[in-house]
TORMAR-676516 format. One record per residue: residue number from 1; z, y, x of N, C-alpha, C in turn. Coordinates in Angstrom, 3 decimals, padded with zeros to 6 digits. Example, Ala and Ser with C-alpha at 12.3 -4.5 7.8 and 13.67 -1.06 7.14 Angstrom:
% TORMAR-676516
R i n.z n.y n.x ca.z ca.y ca.x c.z c.y c.x
R 1 007.800 -005.690 013.190 007.800 -004.500 012.300 007.800 -003.300 013.200
R 2 007.080 -002.250 012.850 007.140 -001.060 013.670 007.870 000.030 012.900
***
This chain:
% TORMAR-676516
R i n.z n.y n.x ca.z ca.y ca.x c.z c.y c.x
R 1 -050.516 085.537 068.293 -049.858 084.543 069.137 -050.245 083.142 068.648
R 2 -050.498 082.242 069.584 -050.912 080.887 069.252 -049.688 080.043 068.892
R 3 -049.797 079.239 067.839 -048.691 078.380 067.420 -048.508 077.246 068.419
R 4 -047.275 076.920 068.690 -046.980 075.797 069.588 -047.272 074.487 068.861
R 5 -047.694 073.503 069.603 -047.939 072.192 069.037 -046.586 071.527 068.780
R 6 -046.303 071.199 067.520 -044.997 070.628 067.180 -045.063 069.128 066.914
R 7 -046.208 068.484 067.163 -046.325 067.049 066.866 -045.313 066.217 067.643
R 8 -045.089 066.533 068.914 -044.109 065.791 069.704 -042.708 065.979 069.126
R 9 -042.369 067.198 068.762 -041.045 067.481 068.199 -040.843 066.746 066.880
R 10 -041.842 066.775 066.015 -041.727 066.082 064.727 -041.588 064.580 064.951
R 11 -042.416 063.997 065.812 -042.361 062.557 066.065 -041.020 062.159 066.685
R 12 -040.497 062.985 067.580 -039.196 062.703 068.190 -038.097 062.777 067.143
R 13 -038.167 063.757 066.244 -037.206 063.885 065.145 -037.243 062.625 064.274
R 14 -038.456 062.188 063.926 -038.636 060.987 063.105 -037.965 059.783 063.765
R 15 -038.260 059.552 065.036 -037.723 058.398 065.745 -036.202 058.488 065.913
R 16 -035.709 059.678 066.146 -034.263 059.868 066.313 -033.536 059.615 064.994
R 17 -034.115 060.056 063.889 -033.539 059.818 062.561 -033.562 058.322 062.241
R 18 -034.653 057.630 062.586 -034.720 056.178 062.393 -033.680 055.464 063.259
R 19 -033.460 055.961 064.478 -032.461 055.368 065.378 -031.054 055.536 064.810
R 20 -030.756 056.705 064.259 -029.444 056.931 063.657 -029.260 056.033 062.435
R 21 -030.272 055.940 061.600 -030.188 055.073 060.408 -029.930 053.627 060.829
R 22 -030.660 053.175 061.850 -030.488 051.806 062.358 -029.064 051.605 062.863
R 23 -028.556 052.572 063.605 -027.192 052.489 064.147 -026.163 052.410 063.023
R 24 -026.466 053.096 061.901 -025.555 053.121 060.757 -025.795 051.973 059.782
R 25 -026.653 051.013 060.159 -026.848 049.828 059.345 -027.934 049.923 058.285
R 26 -028.690 051.017 058.283 -029.824 051.131 057.344 -031.075 050.701 058.089
R 27 -031.637 049.583 057.673 -032.771 048.995 058.396 -034.032 049.836 058.301
R 28 -034.285 050.396 057.124 -035.536 051.139 056.915 -035.265 052.457 056.208
R 29 -036.142 053.422 056.456 -036.151 054.698 055.732 -037.551 054.899 055.163
R 30 -037.631 055.505 053.998 -038.938 055.838 053.434 -039.458 057.113 054.102
R 31 -040.741 057.337 053.983 -041.307 058.566 054.556 -040.719 059.793 053.853
R 32 -040.369 059.677 052.580 -039.727 060.802 051.884 -038.338 061.099 052.461
R 33 -037.588 060.054 052.792 -036.267 060.251 053.412 -036.406 060.904 054.787
R 34 -037.395 060.469 055.535 -037.630 061.069 056.849 -038.061 062.523 056.688
R 35 -038.972 062.783 055.756 -039.466 064.152 055.522 -038.328 065.087 055.129
R 36 -037.335 064.568 054.394 -036.201 065.406 053.993 -035.406 065.869 055.217
R 37 -035.261 065.012 056.223 -034.548 065.402 057.432 -035.345 066.425 058.239
R 38 -036.638 066.193 058.358 -037.493 067.102 059.122 -037.725 068.403 058.343
R 39 -037.551 068.319 057.013 -037.783 069.450 056.116 -039.246 069.879 056.146
R 40 -040.118 068.878 055.984 -041.549 069.142 055.954 -042.197 068.223 054.934
R 41 -043.469 068.431 054.713 -044.237 067.662 053.741 -044.323 066.197 054.164
R 42 -044.087 065.262 053.225 -044.194 063.837 053.555 -045.563 063.432 054.110
R 43 -046.622 064.169 053.768 -047.957 063.862 054.304 -047.951 064.014 055.825
R 44 -047.302 065.055 056.326 -047.212 065.281 057.773 -046.418 064.149 058.417
R 45 -045.354 063.728 057.764 -044.518 062.637 058.286 -045.306 061.328 058.296
R 46 -046.058 061.063 057.218 -046.840 059.823 057.176 -047.900 059.803 058.273
R 47 -048.504 060.955 058.557 -049.487 061.029 059.651 -048.799 060.723 060.983
R 48 -047.637 061.308 061.202 -046.896 061.061 062.435 -046.477 059.593 062.523
R 49 -045.977 059.033 061.439 -045.584 057.622 061.412 -046.779 056.713 061.699
R 50 -047.943 057.083 061.192 -049.157 056.309 061.471 -049.486 056.295 062.957
R 51 -049.390 057.468 063.594 -049.618 057.549 065.051 -048.608 056.687 065.803
R 52 -047.348 056.758 065.376 -046.285 056.008 066.040 -046.447 054.498 065.820
R 53 -046.922 054.113 064.646 -047.160 052.694 064.362 -048.296 052.166 065.239
R 54 -049.383 052.932 065.359 -050.506 052.511 066.204 -050.072 052.339 067.661
R 55 -049.083 053.107 068.082 -048.570 053.014 069.459 -047.500 051.923 069.600
R 56 -047.170 051.260 068.508 -046.170 050.189 068.567 -044.735 050.672 068.642
R 57 -044.473 051.902 068.202 -043.118 052.455 068.282 -042.339 052.295 066.981
R 58 -043.036 052.183 065.850 -042.389 051.942 064.558 -043.118 050.825 063.837
R 59 -042.415 050.270 062.860 -042.990 049.228 062.008 -042.824 049.667 060.563
R 60 -043.713 049.197 059.718 -043.624 049.487 058.292 -043.384 048.180 057.548
R 61 -042.522 048.249 056.554 -042.259 047.108 055.689 -042.756 047.473 054.298
R 62 -043.528 046.593 053.716 -044.102 046.843 052.393 -043.335 046.050 051.339
R 63 -043.565 046.392 050.074 -042.939 045.663 048.972 -041.502 046.101 048.755
R 64 -040.673 045.155 048.279 -039.262 045.473 048.012 -038.582 045.888 049.320
R 65 -037.784 046.939 049.267 -037.124 047.437 050.473 -038.098 048.044 051.464
R 66 -039.185 048.610 050.947 -040.220 049.181 051.804 -039.687 050.362 052.602
R 67 -040.260 050.566 053.761 -039.905 051.712 054.573 -040.280 051.495 056.026
R 68 -039.805 052.405 056.856 -040.139 052.452 058.274 -038.912 052.140 059.108
R 69 -039.129 051.505 060.253 -038.040 051.238 061.197 -038.600 051.286 062.615
R 70 -037.695 051.392 063.572 -038.107 051.363 064.975 -038.635 049.976 065.322
R 71 -039.660 049.919 066.138 -040.222 048.644 066.580 -039.481 048.111 067.808
R 72 -038.783 049.012 068.504 -038.021 048.629 069.707 -036.698 049.383 069.698
R 73 -035.809 048.968 070.571 -034.526 049.667 070.700 -034.767 051.112 071.138
R 74 -033.948 052.052 070.642 -034.135 053.470 071.013 -034.060 053.712 072.519
R 75 -033.310 052.872 073.226 -033.201 053.007 074.700 -034.524 052.669 075.378
R 76 -035.380 051.939 074.686 -036.642 051.466 075.273 -037.846 052.323 074.895
R 77 -037.612 053.400 074.164 -038.715 054.282 073.754 -038.565 055.607 074.494
R 78 -039.502 055.889 075.389 -039.436 057.149 076.153 -040.196 058.254 075.413
R 79 -039.799 059.479 075.691 -040.511 060.612 075.103 -041.947 060.687 075.603
R 80 -042.221 060.126 076.772 -043.601 060.088 077.252 -044.448 059.207 076.333
R 81 -043.907 058.070 075.914 -044.637 057.212 074.976 -044.880 057.939 073.658
R 82 -043.883 058.676 073.200 -044.017 059.442 071.956 -045.101 060.498 072.131
R 83 -045.031 061.223 073.225 -046.031 062.253 073.532 -047.435 061.665 073.510
R 84 -047.611 060.548 074.208 -048.936 059.952 074.302 -049.403 059.396 072.966
R 85 -048.457 059.012 072.104 -048.811 058.473 070.786 -049.335 059.560 069.847
R 86 -048.805 060.765 069.976 -049.139 061.804 068.988 -049.989 062.941 069.528
R 87 -050.169 063.025 070.840 -050.841 064.201 071.380 -051.649 063.855 072.622
R 88 -052.940 063.690 072.448 -053.797 063.365 073.587 -054.254 064.614 074.334
R 89 -053.930 065.769 073.810 -054.363 067.025 074.432 -053.572 067.310 075.697
R 90 -054.235 067.782 076.746 -053.471 068.231 077.922 -052.653 069.472 077.558
R 91 -051.496 069.667 078.195 -050.645 070.796 077.815 -051.244 072.157 078.149
R 92 -052.149 072.208 079.116 -052.749 073.482 079.526 -054.256 073.343 079.476
R 93 -054.906 074.284 078.833 -056.360 074.233 078.744 -057.005 075.299 079.614
R 94 -058.169 074.968 080.126 -058.961 075.947 080.869 -059.886 076.679 079.887
R 95 -060.685 077.570 080.400 -061.621 078.338 079.573 -062.469 077.400 078.708
R 96 -062.774 077.840 077.508 -063.662 077.054 076.640 -065.110 077.175 077.082
R 97 -065.433 078.283 077.708 -066.787 078.474 078.249 -066.667 078.733 079.745
R 98 -067.747 078.468 080.450 -067.771 078.667 081.908 -067.543 080.150 082.213
R 99 -066.557 080.475 083.093 -066.405 081.883 083.479 -067.613 082.340 084.316
R 100 -067.708 083.621 084.540 -068.799 084.202 085.316 -068.679 083.768 086.781
R 101 -069.595 082.897 087.213 -069.536 082.356 088.574 -070.003 083.367 089.627
R 102 -070.563 084.488 089.183 -070.930 085.573 090.112 -069.689 086.381 090.510
R 103 -068.647 086.273 089.705 -067.399 087.009 089.961 -066.500 086.150 090.855
R 104 -065.866 086.736 091.875 -065.009 085.928 092.756 -063.832 085.285 092.008
R 105 -063.281 085.948 091.005 -062.200 085.357 090.218 -062.775 084.286 089.291
R 106 -063.877 084.599 088.637 -064.527 083.634 087.751 -064.902 082.352 088.477
R 107 -065.326 082.485 089.715 -065.738 081.325 090.510 -064.536 080.470 090.918
R 108 -063.409 081.083 091.231 -062.278 080.348 091.805 -061.127 080.040 090.861
R 109 -061.146 080.618 089.658 -059.978 080.478 088.777 -059.770 079.043 088.305
R 110 -060.841 078.360 087.946 -060.684 076.988 087.427 -060.081 076.044 088.471
R 111 -060.620 075.986 089.691 -060.001 075.093 090.689 -058.546 075.480 090.984
R 112 -058.259 076.779 091.039 -056.894 077.221 091.343 -055.933 076.793 090.239
R 113 -056.304 077.052 088.990 -055.424 076.700 087.881 -055.356 075.196 087.660
R 114 -056.450 074.489 087.892 -056.440 073.031 087.714 -055.379 072.391 088.591
R 115 -055.240 072.873 089.810 -054.236 072.342 090.736 -052.819 072.614 090.228
R 116 -052.548 073.856 089.843 -051.219 074.229 089.337 -050.914 073.465 088.052
R 117 -051.867 073.438 087.128 -051.661 072.750 085.845 -051.439 071.257 086.052
R 118 -052.145 070.672 087.008 -051.960 069.250 087.298 -050.545 068.945 087.760
R 119 -050.022 069.791 088.656 -048.647 069.598 089.135 -047.645 069.775 087.985
R 120 -047.850 070.786 087.162 -046.943 071.040 086.039 -046.971 069.875 085.039
R 121 -048.156 069.350 084.757 -048.249 068.235 083.811 -047.581 066.976 084.379
R 122 -047.748 066.719 085.676 -047.095 065.552 086.276 -045.571 065.679 086.193
R 123 -045.044 066.881 086.425 -043.594 067.100 086.329 -043.119 066.904 084.883
R 124 -043.889 067.417 083.923 -043.539 067.266 082.514 -043.522 065.783 082.136
R 125 -044.534 065.038 082.557 -044.623 063.610 082.220 -043.453 062.825 082.841
R 126 -043.047 063.186 084.058 -041.891 062.522 084.683 -040.630 062.764 083.854
R 127 -040.426 063.992 083.435 -039.240 064.351 082.641 -039.238 063.607 081.304
R 128 -040.387 063.567 080.633 -040.481 062.852 079.359 -040.251 061.354 079.554
R 129 -040.756 060.798 080.647 -040.588 059.365 080.924 -039.122 059.022 081.168
R 130 -038.357 059.974 081.676 -036.946 059.738 081.999 -036.007 059.976 080.816
R 131 -036.547 060.322 079.655 -035.732 060.618 078.478 -036.101 059.657 077.356
R 132 -035.102 058.971 076.809 -035.348 058.011 075.729 -034.926 058.609 074.382
R 133 -035.348 057.931 073.320 -034.907 058.319 071.977 -033.384 058.201 071.884
R 134 -032.806 057.188 072.539 -031.343 057.061 072.554 -030.699 058.286 073.206
R 135 -031.303 058.804 074.280 -030.789 060.019 074.932 -030.836 061.201 073.967
R 136 -031.950 061.329 073.255 -032.105 062.443 072.301 -031.060 062.320 071.193
R 137 -030.864 061.101 070.676 -029.859 060.911 069.623 -028.479 061.284 070.124
R 138 -028.134 060.854 071.309 -026.820 061.171 071.885 -026.643 062.683 072.005
R 139 -027.643 063.373 072.526 -027.565 064.836 072.677 -027.543 065.544 071.314
R 140 -028.289 065.003 070.360 -028.350 065.596 069.025 -026.980 065.561 068.360
R 141 -026.280 064.447 068.469 -024.995 064.294 067.791 -023.894 065.091 068.460
R 142 -024.099 065.554 069.693 -023.138 066.412 070.386 -023.160 067.803 069.777
R 143 -024.354 068.249 069.354 -024.531 069.634 068.871 -024.167 069.784 067.412
***
């Protein structure tokens, strides 16, 4: 079985934890503090934070009081922005090699699936665009 891509989930966790810290008056968190919440290696968190920084979603402070913080209000960060910051891959992939074009299924499968996958990806992107980090934090604290 193929492993699911968890980059979006990790990045959303990172941003939600930063949003909670900000709400509680802690301006910055270190990558080690973030990694402790995600329960993963700080190297993975630093890679995710780097992607998020390049997208303008987090800021880093160096020197005394070093750490990471949100670059914008949690209400202004959509999951679509997070997705695009950490994952340029389309959610559905077609064959890695050309199917047999002599076969009626091989000839028609790519156009048929491309249409379905396109509709599914557009629906997914709409849903992600309509959900903010603030929404995720609110739902997280309910559970």
